[in-house]
Every structure is written in structure tokens, then in C-alpha cells.
C-alpha positions in Angstrom: -46.3 -100.0 8.2 -47.3 -103.1 6.3 -51.0 -103.5 6.0 -51.8 -100.0 7.3 -53.3 -97.2 5.2 -52.0 -93.7 5.8 -53.5 -90.3 5.0 -51.5 -88.2 2.6 -52.9 -84.8 3.1 -52.0 -81.4 1.4 -50.1 -80.2 4.4 -47.3 -82.6 3.3 -46.5 -80.0 0.6 -45.2 -78.0 3.6 -42.0 -80.1 3.3 -41.1 -79.0 -0.2 -42.3 -75.5 0.6 -39.8 -75.4 3.5 -37.0 -76.7 1.3 -37.9 -74.0 -1.3 -37.6 -71.5 1.5 -34.2 -72.7 2.5 -33.1 -72.6 -1.1 -34.4 -69.0 -1.3 -32.3 -68.1 1.8 -29.1 -69.5 0.2 -30.0 -67.7 -3.1 -30.6 -64.4 -1.3 -27.3 -64.8 0.6 -25.4 -65.4 -2.7 -27.0 -62.3 -4.1 -26.2 -59.9 -1.2 -23.3 -61.6 0.6 -21.6 -63.5 -2.2 -21.9 -66.8 -0.5 -21.5 -69.9 -2.8 -24.2 -70.4 -5.4 -24.2 -74.2 -5.5 -26.1 -74.8 -2.2 -29.1 -72.8 -3.6 -29.0 -74.7 -6.9 -29.0 -78.1 -5.1 -31.7 -77.1 -2.7 -34.0 -75.8 -5.5 -33.5 -79.0 -7.4 -34.4 -81.0 -4.3 -37.5 -78.9 -3.7 -38.7 -79.5 -7.2 -38.1 -83.2 -7.0 -39.7 -83.5 -3.5 -42.7 -81.5 -4.7 -43.2 -83.8 -7.7 -43.0 -86.9 -5.5 -45.4 -85.5 -3.0 -47.8 -84.6 -5.8 -47.8 -88.2 -7.1 -48.2 -89.7 -3.6 -51.0 -87.2 -2.8 -52.9 -87.9 -6.1 -52.7 -91.6 -5.7 -53.8 -91.4 -2.1 -56.8 -89.1 -2.9 -57.8 -91.4 -5.7 -57.7 -94.4 -3.4 -59.8 -92.6 -0.8 -62.2 -91.2 -3.5 -62.1 -87.9 -1.6 -61.2 -85.3 -4.2 -64.4 -83.3 -3.6 -63.8 -83.1 0.1 -60.2 -81.9 0.0 -61.1 -78.2 -0.5 -63.6 -78.1 2.4 -61.5 -79.9 4.9 -61.3 -77.4 7.9 -57.7 -78.5 8.8 -55.8 -79.4 5.6 -57.9 -77.6 3.0 -55.9 -74.4 2.9 -52.7 -76.3 2.3 -53.8 -77.3 -1.2 -52.6 -73.8 -2.2 -49.0 -75.0 -1.7 -49.4 -77.2 -4.8 -49.0 -74.2 -7.2 -47.1 -71.9 -4.8 -44.0 -74.2 -4.7 -43.6 -74.3 -8.5 -44.2 -70.5 -8.6 -41.1 -70.1 -6.4 -39.2 -72.6 -8.5 -40.1 -70.6 -11.7 -38.5 -67.5 -10.1 -35.4 -69.5 -9.2 -35.0 -70.6 -12.8 -34.8 -67.0 -14.0 -31.0 -66.6 -14.0 -30.4 -69.9 -15.8 -33.5 -70.3 -18.1 -35.4 -67.0 -18.2 -38.1 -68.1 -20.7 -38.7 -71.4 -18.9 -38.8 -69.7 -15.6 -41.4 -67.1 -16.8 -43.5 -69.9 -18.2 -43.4 -71.9 -14.9 -44.0 -68.8 -12.8 -47.0 -67.6 -14.9 -48.8 -70.9 -15.0 -48.3 -71.4 -11.3 -49.2 -67.8 -10.7 -52.6 -68.1 -12.5 -53.4 -71.4 -10.6 -52.4 -69.7 -7.3 -54.7 -66.7 -7.8 -57.6 -68.8 -9.1 -57.3 -71.3 -6.3 -57.1 -68.5 -3.7 -60.3 -67.1 -5.0 -62.0 -70.5 -5.1 -60.9 -71.3 -1.5 -62.1 -67.9 -0.3 -65.4 -68.4 -1.9 -65.6 -71.9 -0.3 -65.0 -70.4 3.1 -67.8 -67.9 2.5 -70.2 -70.5 1.1 -69.6 -73.4 3.4 -70.8 -73.2 7.0 -67.7 -72.8 9.2 -67.1 -72.3 12.9 -64.6 -69.8 14.2 -62.9 -72.5 16.2 -62.1 -74.4 13.0 -59.8 -71.6 11.7 -56.0 -71.8 12.1 -53.1 -69.8 10.7 -52.8 -72.1 7.7 -55.6 -70.1 6.3 -53.0 -67.4 5.5 -51.5 -69.7 2.8 -53.8 -69.4 -0.2 -54.1 -65.6 -0.5 -51.6 -64.0 1.9 -48.6 -66.2 1.1 -49.8 -66.8 -2.4 -50.3 -63.1 -3.1 -47.1 -61.9 -1.4 -44.9 -64.5 -3.0 -46.4 -63.8 -6.4 -45.5 -60.2 -5.9 -41.9 -61.1 -5.1 -41.7 -63.2 -8.2 -43.1 -60.5 -10.4 -40.6 -58.0 -8.9 -37.8 -60.5 -9.7 -38.9 -60.6 -13.4 -39.2 -56.8 -13.5 -42.9 -56.7 -13.8 -43.5 -53.6 -11.6 -47.2 -53.2 -11.9 -48.0 -56.8 -11.4 -45.8 -56.9 -8.3 -47.7 -53.9 -6.9 -51.0 -55.5 -7.7 -50.1 -58.8 -6.0 -48.6 -57.0 -3.0 -51.9 -55.3 -2.5 -53.7 -58.6 -3.0 -51.6 -60.3 -0.3 -51.4 -57.4 2.1 -55.1 -56.7 2.2 -55.9 -60.4 2.7 -53.4 -60.4 5.5 -55.2 -57.6 7.2 -58.6 -59.2 6.8 -57.6 -62.8 7.6 -55.2 -61.8 10.3 -58.0 -60.1 12.2 -60.1 -63.2 12.0 -57.3 -65.5 13.0 -56.2 -63.5 16.0 -59.8 -63.2 17.1 -59.9 -67.0 16.9 -56.7 -67.5 18.8 -57.5 -64.9 21.5 -61.1 -65.9 22.2 -61.7 -69.5 21.2 -60.4 -72.8 22.8 -56.8 -73.6 22.1 -55.9 -75.5 19.0 -55.6 -79.2 19.4 -52.1 -80.2 20.4 -51.3 -81.8 17.1 -52.1 -78.5 15.3 -50.2 -76.1 17.7 -47.1 -75.9 15.4 -49.2 -74.1 12.7 -49.2 -71.1 14.9 -45.7 -70.5 13.6 -47.3 -69.3 10.4 -48.4 -66.2 12.3 -44.8 -65.0 12.0 -44.7 -65.6 8.2 -46.7 -62.6 6.8 -44.6 -59.7 8.1 -41.2 -61.4 7.2 -42.5 -62.6 3.7 -43.9 -59.1 3.1 -40.6 -57.6 4.2 -38.6 -59.8 1.8 -41.0 -58.9 -1.0 -40.9 -55.2 -0.2 -37.1 -55.2 -0.4 -37.4 -56.9 -3.8 -39.8 -54.2 -5.0 -37.9 -51.2 -3.7 -34.3 -52.2 -4.6 -33.2 -53.4 -1.2 -33.7 -50.1 0.6 -34.6 -49.9 4.3 -37.5 -47.5 4.4 -40.6 -46.7 6.5 -42.6 -49.7 5.2 -39.7 -52.1 5.6 -39.2 -50.9 9.2 -42.9 -51.2 10.0 -43.0 -54.7 8.8 -39.9 -55.6 10.8 -41.6 -54.1 13.9 -44.6 -56.4 13.6 -42.3 -59.3 12.8 -40.4 -58.6 16.1 -43.7 -58.9 18.0 -44.6 -62.2 16.3 -41.1 -63.5 16.9 -41.5 -62.8 20.7 -44.9 -64.6 20.5 -43.0 -67.6 19.0 -40.7 -67.6 22.0 -43.6 -67.6 24.4 -45.2 -70.6 22.5 -42.2 -72.9 23.1 -43.7 -74.7 26.1 -46.9 -75.3 24.1 -45.0 -76.5 21.1 -43.2 -79.0 23.2 -46.6 -80.7 23.9 -47.4 -81.3 20.3 -46.8 -84.8 18.9 -44.5 -84.8 15.9 -46.3 -84.9 12.5 -46.8 -82.9 9.3 -47.9 -79.7 11.1 -44.3 -79.3 12.4 -43.3 -78.4 8.9 -45.0 -75.1 9.4 -41.8 -74.1 11.2 -39.7 -74.6 8.1 -40.6 -72.0 5.6 -41.6 -69.5 8.3 -38.4 -69.5 10.2 -36.2 -69.6 7.1 -38.1 -66.6 5.8 -37.0 -64.8 9.0 -33.4 -65.8 8.2 -33.8 -64.4 4.6 -35.3 -61.2 5.9 -32.4 -60.7 8.4 -29.8 -61.4 5.7 -31.4 -58.7 3.5 -31.5 -56.3 6.4 -27.8 -56.9 7.1 -27.1 -55.7 3.6 -29.5 -52.8 3.7 -28.0 -51.5 6.9 -24.4 -52.4 5.9 -23.8 -54.1 9.2 -20.1 -54.9 10.0 -19.2 -58.6 9.7 -22.5 -59.2 7.8 -21.0 -62.1 5.8 -19.9 -64.0 8.9 -23.4 -63.4 10.5 -25.0 -64.6 7.2 -23.1 -67.9 7.3 -24.1 -68.4 11.0 -27.8 -67.8 10.1 -27.6 -70.1 7.1 -25.9 -72.8 9.2 -28.7 -72.6 11.8 -31.4 -72.7 9.2 -29.9 -75.6 7.4 -29.3 -77.6 10.6 -32.9 -76.9 11.7 -34.1 -78.3 8.4 -31.9 -81.3 8.7 -33.3 -82.0 12.2 -36.9 -81.8 10.9 -36.1 -84.0 8.0 -34.4 -86.6 10.2 -37.3 -86.7 12.6 -39.7 -87.1 9.6 -37.8 -90.0 8.2 -37.7 -91.7 11.6 -41.5 -91.1 11.9 -42.1 -92.6 8.4 -40.0 -95.6 9.2 -41.8 -96.3 12.5 -45.3 -95.4 11.0 -45.9 -92.5 13.4 -45.5 -89.5 11.1 -48.6 -89.8 8.9 -52.1 -90.3 10.4 -53.8 -93.6 9.7 -56.7 -93.7 7.3 -59.6 -93.1 7.9 -58.6 -90.0 9.7 -60.9 -88.1 11.9 -62.5 -85.1 10.2 
């Protein structure tokens, strides 16, 4: 790696985002199945530290490339900039049981940045000439993921009206952007091999919305929760059908799209187990957590290997 220059792009924040998702799963399991609390605390701490290190590396890299003005309009990595405020927004919610005031402050600052950034990116997509073929499921992140996760955070703090507002924000954006993205995936040439893993994000909206809805309605399985689970089932089957295509993708940052998405599925299933009072739910929860944790460890090990051998990050200048 000596002498080479590598591109540190916003999609690297998907690593800390995935770790935050794993922490969220362990925290949810502690709440509904009384699993140990410490794994969640350790994982949240790790997510915060990793986010900070990534932010510093990204800022230094952008400065060296003098490319700040181009980051928002990049057709591939631009939407991932939204993860910069989304990760601390989740961390703010995680702080609530231990430092309520600090958690609220972190959440609110990150929340405002998330909403404003979502609006700015949406305006950029309208204003800048874009081709349908440039779109990919990462475009869900700024407003769909941002809005729904903000709703879940507001519900955790007991801000009912704000949670309803942001659920509408995220849900409507999901309907609008989901139509565009499915049209792109159905009718346009396939995504480049290196980007194929971002199709995993198609599974995220229904399971994230399901988790948020449970947070908003007190953990009850109702018509809305069932409907979201039904669409999640379809998208999960789509993921199974995509396995042969995923196997052709070279390993790189896009693979981290699997992390938060699949762990969000685990979280949703854990909450459903509690809502339906399934027998042996605690044992099932431990199995799910073990699978999610092992999956994350496998991704992390492959990433470290790629960094050591200089194959994980694209070299700069990267093709745009």
C-alpha cells in the first residue's frame, strides 16, 4: 500500500452504520428477551469510535483530493453522505438510558442535520441532470432511512407527534423513491458487479419501518406491522434469488450494505417473537444474534484482509 493513494468515499460509513445496527439488535434483545446488556454497550461504543475515525479519514481524504463540492453530486457514493449524521442519531438514542440529556442533544443535532441533508440531496437530484441508470438502492438512505430511523428515535424519547411526522416523511419517500428504483432495476441494464451488493438495501425499508412501527405502537402486532412484514418477506426472497449475482461482485465497501440491512431483519424478527409470544423465543433470539454477530465478524475480517493487501479501497483517482 506504500506510495498508493486510495479513495475514502462516504460509503465507508456503512461500516459504522452496520455496527450500530448490530448494537441495536443486541439492545432490542436485552429489552424484549432479557439477554445481557453489555454486548450492546460495547458495540455502541465501537460504532461511535469507528464513526469518528471514518469521519477523520474521510475529511482528510476529501481535503487532499479537493473534491468537497463534488461529493454530493457523485452518482454512486453521494447518497451515502447521509450516514454521517444518521449514525450519531442512532447513538443519541442509545445514550438515552444512561445519559438522557446528552442523548437528546446528540439525537436532536444529528436529526436536524439528517433532515436538512436529506432535503438538500433531494434538491440536488432534481436540479442536476441524472440518468435513470445511475440510480441504485443507496438512494433510500438520505430520506427513507433517515426519516424512519428519526421516527424510531423520537418514539424512544416519547415524542409522539415528531415520531408520526418523521414516519410519514420516511414512508412517503419510500413509496416515491421505491417506485423509481424498482423501475431502474426492472428496466435498465444491471448494476456494475462492484455495486451489486447495494441491492441488499431494497430489504431495509420494510424491516426498518416494521421496527419503528413497533416502537411507536408499544410492540403490538397489528395490521400495519403485518403488512410491512409481508413486503419484507417478498424482499427477503428476492435476496435469496440474488445470491448467484452477489457471488460475482468483487469485495469492497458496497458489501457493507449487507450489514445494517440484514441485522435490521434480525431485530425485526426478535421483536415479532415477543409480540407473538413464540415458544422458546429466548433461545431463538440467541441463535439470531449469534448469526448476525458472526456475519459481521466475517465482513470485518474480510475488510481487514483487503485493507492489508490494498484491495478493499479503490485507488485514486477513481473513475467517476
